[in-house]
C-alpha positions as CSV (number, residue, x, y, z in Angstrom):
1,M,62.9,69.6,118.9
2,S,66.5,70.4,120.1
3,W,68.8,73.1,118.8
4,R,70.9,70.4,117.5
5,D,68.2,68.8,115.5
6,A,67.2,72.2,114.1
7,A,70.8,72.7,113.2
8,S,71.0,69.4,111.3
9,L,67.8,70.1,109.4
10,A,68.9,73.4,108.5
11,W,72.2,72.3,107.2
12,S,70.5,69.7,105.3
13,G,68.2,72.4,103.8
14,V,71.4,74.5,102.9
15,G,73.0,71.6,101.1
16,R,69.9,70.3,99.2
17,R,69.7,73.4,97.2
18,F,73.3,74.1,96.8
19,G,73.3,76.4,93.6
20,R,70.7,78.6,95.1
21,T,72.5,78.6,98.4
22,V,75.8,79.3,96.7
23,L,74.4,82.4,94.9
24,T,72.6,83.6,98.2
25,I,75.9,83.3,100.1
26,F,77.8,85.2,97.4
27,S,75.4,88.1,97.5
28,V,76.0,88.4,101.3
29,A,79.7,87.9,100.8
30,L,79.9,90.7,98.2
31,A,78.1,92.9,100.4
32,A,80.1,92.3,103.5
33,A,83.4,92.3,101.4
34,L,82.5,96.0,100.0
35,L,81.5,97.3,103.5
36,T,84.7,95.9,105.1
37,A,87.0,97.4,102.2
38,L,85.3,100.7,102.3
39,L,85.4,101.1,106.2
40,A,89.1,99.9,106.2
41,V,90.2,102.2,103.8
42,A,88.1,105.3,105.3
43,G,89.6,104.3,108.7
44,T,93.1,104.2,107.5
45,A,92.7,107.4,105.7
46,R,91.4,109.2,108.9
47,T,94.1,107.7,111.0
48,R,96.8,108.9,108.7
49,V,95.4,112.6,108.9
50,L,94.9,112.5,112.5
51,S,98.5,111.1,113.0
52,Q,99.7,113.8,110.8
53,L,97.9,116.3,113.1
54,T,99.2,114.7,116.3
55,R,103.0,114.6,115.3
56,G,102.8,117.6,113.4
57,G,102.9,118.0,109.4
58,P,101.7,120.3,106.7
59,L,98.2,120.3,108.2
60,A,99.6,121.3,111.6
61,G,102.1,123.9,110.1
62,I,102.5,127.5,110.8
63,R,104.1,129.8,108.3
64,V,106.0,132.9,109.7
65,E,105.1,135.3,107.0
66,A,107.6,138.2,108.2
67,A,110.1,139.0,105.5
68,A,113.3,140.6,106.0
69,P,113.8,144.0,104.4
70,N,115.9,144.3,101.2
71,F,119.2,146.1,101.1
72,A,117.8,149.4,99.9
73,Q,115.6,149.4,102.8
74,L,118.6,148.8,105.1
75,Q,121.0,151.4,103.4
76,S,118.4,154.2,103.3
77,D,118.9,156.9,105.8
78,D,115.0,156.9,106.5
79,P,113.9,153.2,106.7
80,T,110.5,152.4,105.7
81,P,108.2,152.8,108.7
82,G,106.9,149.5,109.8
83,A,109.3,147.5,107.9
84,P,109.0,143.7,108.8
85,R,111.7,142.4,111.4
86,P,114.3,140.3,109.9
87,I,114.5,136.5,110.9
88,T,117.7,135.8,112.6
89,N,119.3,132.7,114.0
90,G,118.4,134.0,117.3
91,A,114.5,134.2,116.4
92,V,114.8,130.7,114.8
93,A,116.1,129.4,118.0
94,E,113.7,131.2,120.3
95,I,111.0,129.9,118.3
96,A,112.3,126.2,118.1
97,A,112.3,126.4,121.9
98,L,108.5,127.2,122.3
99,P,107.0,124.3,124.1
100,E,104.2,123.8,121.3
101,V,106.7,123.5,118.4
102,E,107.9,120.2,117.1
103,A,110.1,121.6,114.3
104,V,111.3,124.8,112.6
105,L,112.2,124.7,108.9
106,P,113.9,127.7,107.5
107,V,112.9,129.0,104.1
108,V,115.5,130.8,101.9
109,S,114.3,132.5,98.9
110,V,116.6,134.3,96.4
111,P,115.8,136.0,93.2
112,E,117.0,134.2,89.8
113,F,117.4,134.5,86.2
114,V,115.6,131.8,84.6
115,I,116.4,130.0,81.2
116,P,114.4,126.9,80.5
117,S,115.9,124.5,78.1
118,I,114.3,123.1,75.0
119,S,111.4,120.4,76.1
120,P,112.5,117.0,74.6
121,T,109.2,116.8,73.0
122,S,108.4,120.3,72.0
123,G,111.0,120.9,69.3
124,G,112.1,124.5,68.5
125,R,113.4,127.0,71.0
126,G,112.0,127.5,74.7
127,P,110.7,130.9,75.8
128,R,112.7,133.8,76.5
129,P,114.6,134.1,79.9
130,F,112.5,135.4,82.8
131,A,113.0,136.4,86.3
132,D,111.5,134.5,89.2
133,A,112.7,133.0,92.5
134,L,114.3,130.0,93.9
135,V,112.8,128.6,97.1
136,G,115.2,126.6,99.2
137,V,113.8,124.3,101.9
138,S,115.1,121.2,103.7
139,V,113.8,118.1,102.0
140,R,115.0,115.6,104.6
141,D,111.5,114.8,106.1
142,P,109.0,115.7,103.1
143,E,106.2,114.6,105.3
144,I,106.2,117.8,107.3
145,L,106.5,120.1,104.0
146,P,103.5,122.1,102.5
147,V,104.8,120.5,99.3
148,S,102.7,117.8,97.0
149,V,104.6,116.1,94.3
150,V,102.7,116.4,90.8
151,A,105.1,114.5,88.7
152,G,108.7,113.0,89.3
153,R,110.1,113.5,92.9
154,L,111.5,115.9,95.4
155,P,115.3,116.9,94.9
156,S,117.7,114.8,97.0
157,A,118.4,116.3,100.4
158,G,121.2,118.7,100.2
159,S,121.5,118.5,96.3
160,L,123.0,121.3,94.5
161,R,122.0,119.9,91.1
162,E,118.3,119.0,91.4
163,V,115.4,121.2,91.6
164,C,111.5,120.9,91.1
165,V,109.4,123.4,89.4
166,T,105.8,124.6,89.8
167,E,102.9,125.1,87.7
168,A,104.0,128.7,87.0
169,Y,107.1,127.3,85.3
170,L,104.8,125.0,83.1
171,N,102.7,128.0,82.2
172,R,105.8,129.7,80.9
173,L,106.3,126.9,78.4
174,H,102.4,126.5,77.8
175,I,102.5,122.9,79.0
176,P,99.2,121.7,80.7
177,T,99.4,120.5,84.2
178,G,98.2,117.0,83.0
179,Q,101.5,116.9,80.9
180,A,103.8,117.9,83.8
181,D,106.0,114.8,83.3
182,R,107.2,116.4,80.1
183,V,109.7,118.8,81.8
184,V,111.1,116.1,84.2
185,G,114.4,115.1,83.2
186,T,115.2,118.3,81.3
187,H,117.5,121.1,82.6
188,L,117.2,124.7,83.2
189,A,119.7,127.6,83.9
190,L,119.6,129.6,87.1
191,G,121.6,132.8,87.9
192,A,121.5,134.8,91.2
193,P,121.9,138.4,90.2
194,R,124.6,140.6,91.7
195,V,125.7,144.0,91.0
196,F,129.6,144.6,90.2
197,P,130.0,148.4,90.8
198,G,133.2,150.3,89.9
199,L,133.4,149.3,86.4
200,A,133.0,151.4,83.5
201,F,129.4,150.7,83.6
202,D,127.8,149.0,86.9
203,Q,127.2,145.5,85.3
204,D,124.8,142.7,86.3
205,R,126.2,139.3,86.7
206,G,124.7,135.9,87.8
207,L,126.0,132.7,89.4
208,W,124.9,130.3,86.9
209,I,124.1,126.7,87.5
210,K,122.3,124.2,85.2
211,P,120.2,121.9,87.5
212,E,118.2,119.0,86.5
213,I,114.5,119.3,87.0
214,V,113.4,115.9,89.0
215,G,109.8,117.0,89.7
216,V,106.9,119.0,89.3
217,V,105.2,120.2,92.7
218,A,102.7,122.2,94.3
219,Q,104.3,124.1,97.1
220,D,103.3,126.7,99.6
221,A,106.6,127.0,101.3
222,G,107.5,130.4,99.6
223,T,106.9,132.3,96.5
224,G,108.7,131.1,93.6
225,A,108.5,128.8,90.4
226,I,111.6,127.0,91.4
227,L,112.0,124.6,94.6
228,G,115.4,123.3,95.7
229,S,117.3,122.4,98.6
230,V,118.2,125.0,101.4
231,Q,121.9,124.5,100.7
232,L,121.5,125.5,97.2
233,A,119.4,128.5,98.0
234,R,121.9,129.6,100.7
235,R,124.7,129.4,98.1
236,Q,122.9,131.5,95.6
237,L,121.8,133.9,98.1
238,A,125.3,134.3,99.3
239,F,126.5,135.5,95.8
240,A,123.6,137.9,95.5
241,Q,124.2,139.4,99.0
242,A,128.1,140.0,98.3
243,G,126.9,142.9,95.9
244,P,124.5,146.1,96.4
245,D,121.2,146.0,95.2
246,P,120.7,149.8,94.2
247,G,117.0,150.9,94.2
248,G,116.0,147.2,95.4
249,S,115.7,146.2,91.6
250,F,116.3,142.5,92.5
251,A,114.6,142.5,95.9
252,V,117.5,140.5,97.4
253,P,116.8,140.0,101.0
254,A,119.4,140.9,103.6
255,S,118.6,138.1,105.8
256,Q,119.4,134.6,105.2
257,Y,115.9,133.8,106.0
258,S,112.9,134.9,104.0
259,G,110.5,132.7,106.3
260,L,110.0,129.8,108.6
261,L,107.8,126.8,108.4
262,V,107.0,126.0,112.1
263,V,105.3,122.5,112.8
264,A,103.2,122.4,115.7
265,K,103.3,119.4,118.0
266,G,99.6,118.9,117.4
267,L,96.4,120.5,116.5
268,N,95.7,121.9,119.8
269,D,99.1,123.5,119.9
270,I,98.6,125.7,116.8
271,G,96.7,128.4,118.5
272,P,99.2,128.9,121.5
273,A,102.3,128.6,119.2
274,R,101.0,131.3,117.0
275,Q,100.3,133.7,120.0
276,R,103.9,133.2,121.3
277,I,105.3,133.6,118.0
278,A,103.4,137.0,117.5
279,A,104.7,138.1,120.9
280,I,108.3,137.4,119.8
281,G,107.5,139.9,116.9
282,Y,106.5,137.9,113.7
283,S,103.1,137.5,111.9
284,T,102.0,134.0,111.2
285,S,99.3,132.0,109.4
286,A,98.1,128.5,109.6
287,P,95.4,126.3,107.9
288,Q,93.2,126.0,110.9
289,Q,90.0,126.3,109.0
290,L,91.5,123.8,106.2
291,I,92.0,121.4,109.1
292,Q,88.6,121.3,110.3
293,S,87.3,121.2,106.8
294,V,89.5,118.1,106.1
295,L,88.2,116.4,109.2
296,R,84.6,117.2,108.4
297,Y,84.9,116.2,104.8
298,L,86.7,112.8,106.2
299,H,83.5,112.4,108.3
300,V,81.3,112.9,105.3
301,V,83.2,110.2,103.1
302,E,82.9,107.6,106.1
303,I,79.3,108.3,106.0
304,V,78.9,107.9,102.3
305,L,80.9,104.7,102.2
306,S,79.2,103.2,105.2
307,G,75.9,104.0,103.4
308,I,77.2,102.3,100.1
309,G,78.0,99.2,102.1
310,L,74.9,99.3,104.0
311,I,72.8,99.5,100.7
312,A,74.7,96.4,99.5
313,L,73.8,94.5,102.7
314,L,70.2,95.5,102.3
315,I,70.1,94.0,98.9
316,A,71.6,90.9,100.0
317,A,69.0,90.6,102.7
318,L,66.3,90.9,100.2
319,G,68.0,88.2,98.4
320,I,68.1,86.0,101.6
321,A,64.4,86.7,102.1
322,G,63.6,85.8,98.4
323,A,65.7,82.5,98.7
324,M,64.2,81.5,102.0
325,L,60.6,82.2,100.8
326,A,61.3,80.0,97.8
327,A,62.5,77.3,99.9
328,V,59.2,77.5,102.2
329,R,57.1,77.0,99.0
330,E,59.2,74.1,97.7
331,R,59.5,72.4,101.2
332,R,55.7,72.4,102.1
333,R,55.5,68.8,102.5
334,E,58.6,68.6,104.7
335,I,57.1,71.2,106.9
336,G,53.8,69.2,106.8
337,V,55.6,66.0,107.9
338,L,57.5,67.8,110.7
339,K,54.2,68.9,112.2
340,A,52.6,65.8,111.6
341,I,55.2,64.0,113.9
342,G,54.8,66.5,116.6
343,A,57.0,69.7,115.6
344,R,55.6,72.9,116.9
345,D,55.5,76.3,115.2
346,R,58.6,77.5,117.0
347,D,60.5,74.4,116.1
348,V,59.7,75.1,112.2
349,R,60.5,78.7,112.9
350,R,63.8,77.8,114.3
351,V,64.8,75.6,111.5
352,F,64.6,78.3,109.1
353,L,66.0,80.9,111.1
354,V,68.9,78.7,111.8
355,E,69.4,78.1,108.0
356,A,69.2,81.8,107.5
357,G,72.0,82.3,110.0
358,I,74.2,79.8,108.5
359,I,73.9,81.6,105.2
360,G,74.7,85.0,106.8
361,L,77.5,83.5,108.7
362,I,79.2,81.8,105.8
363,G,78.7,84.8,103.4
364,G,80.0,87.3,106.4
365,V,83.1,85.2,106.9
366,V,84.0,84.8,103.1
367,G,83.1,88.6,102.3
368,T,85.0,89.8,105.4
369,L,88.1,87.9,104.4
370,A,87.7,89.3,100.7
371,G,87.3,92.7,102.1
372,V,90.5,92.5,104.0
373,A,92.3,91.3,100.9
374,M,90.7,94.2,98.9
375,A,91.9,96.9,101.6
376,L,95.3,95.5,101.8
377,M,95.6,95.6,98.1
378,L,94.4,99.2,97.8
379,G,96.9,100.0,100.6
380,G,99.7,98.4,98.8
381,A,98.8,100.3,95.7
382,V,98.7,103.8,97.7
383,N,101.8,102.8,99.6
384,R,103.9,102.3,96.4
385,Y,102.5,105.7,95.0
386,L,103.5,107.6,98.1
387,T,106.9,105.8,98.2
388,Q,107.5,106.9,94.5
389,Q,106.6,110.5,95.5
390,G,109.3,110.5,98.3
391,L,106.7,110.4,101.1
392,A,106.5,108.0,103.8
393,G,104.1,105.1,103.0
394,V,100.7,104.2,104.7
395,R,99.9,100.8,105.7
396,A,96.4,99.7,105.6
397,T,95.0,98.5,108.9
398,V,91.7,96.5,109.6
399,P,90.6,96.6,113.2
400,L,89.6,93.4,114.8
401,G,86.4,95.1,115.9
402,L,85.7,95.8,112.2
403,L,86.1,92.2,111.2
404,L,83.8,90.9,114.1
405,A,81.2,93.4,113.3
406,S,81.2,92.6,109.7
407,V,80.6,88.9,110.4
408,L,78.1,89.6,113.1
409,G,76.5,92.2,111.2
410,S,76.1,89.7,108.2
411,T,74.7,87.0,110.3
412,V,72.3,89.4,112.2
413,L,71.0,90.8,108.9
414,A,70.5,87.3,107.5
415,L,68.5,86.3,110.6
416,V,66.3,89.4,110.2
417,A,65.8,88.7,106.5
418,G,64.8,85.2,107.5
419,V,62.1,86.2,110.0
420,A,59.3,86.6,107.6
421,P,59.8,83.5,105.8
422,A,60.3,81.4,108.8
423,Q,57.0,82.8,110.2
424,R,55.3,81.9,107.1
425,A,56.6,78.4,107.4
426,A,55.6,78.2,111.0
427,R,52.0,79.2,110.5
428,L,51.5,76.6,107.6
429,P,49.0,74.0,108.8
430,A,50.1,70.5,108.8
431,R,47.1,69.0,106.9
432,E,47.3,71.6,104.2
433,A,51.2,71.2,103.8
434,V,50.9,67.5,103.5
435,A,47.9,67.7,101.2
436,E,49.7,70.2,98.7
437,G,52.8,68.2,98.8
């Protein structure tokens, strides 16, 4: 019996029991779709993280922690020993010129009087004014900021009328993090403190503004419950620095920078960059252990998702084996006739293996296409979410190798599942098969 004859008989067997064949193909397709979609999503996530590490980003960021001394330290005749070195424009330029550094983002922090407005859904009066800090950073490229949007969005680049708040602000209002969107769209009053000496009594005044809260964030750029543009923070800081700060009561920094966010060019550049920055005279911190943990967890996720897909394929293989065994029992007379006219055991075995391969191939193709569609749908949903948060979107990618592996794997698995039924059919004696048929 030629391969062509075997394929013709196998195809006839597939079409003869159409309902059972469709269900078997569906089980294979479902398993292949699940495995393809899960691996595509896991691969896209891993690629995105690795691209962030390659071109810099929050995971490849270095925080320069040295803070400038306040006015009280600078005006003292006996400066505090070991006071941290102020961050100057020269230091920023020197750090930016390091070969391992991709970008340097200044952080400007200024103390503020904060007066929350009445929440639109709470009723009554808001809490009493409190003192906190406004952290100003450049939001032109949010991808490289250690900032995550919980609700709403980030302020517009250079905006003087928009800010975000953190969970600390929500705690002041006794609002759970899960209801963070309640403060989005409300306003608060910010006053940069300044002492005006020479009057009857030294009086504190503030440069008051009333920005809109456009988002709630979790941020690690600086210590403060308010996050705004670096332009807003610089304007507030300039007002506060124009007057003295006796006793350091307001902790107004003398330098225009309270810290730096340094983005390394890649994961391997973090260590050398930190050493060079330390040689310049500043202390640093970086989430290197976090990076390694993220990569390990990504690998674990890939293993788990792959395991889920393989379990689904195993279940599909059992379904194929069951369907093929049922087909062998139902086609005993046909097997006996084939052997009676000269078919050998290997010819019968070939017919049933080809039939199993056809089922696996069709199921693999249909399932792989469905898996690609699922991965693209999930990628689109994630992309819309990231875009709404003011972050760069992500595009789901399905490598050609994954497509081929899914189809080929489904076919091979079906062939493996069909070995036992095919072997059973091949060993069936012709006389017994015809007699029972």
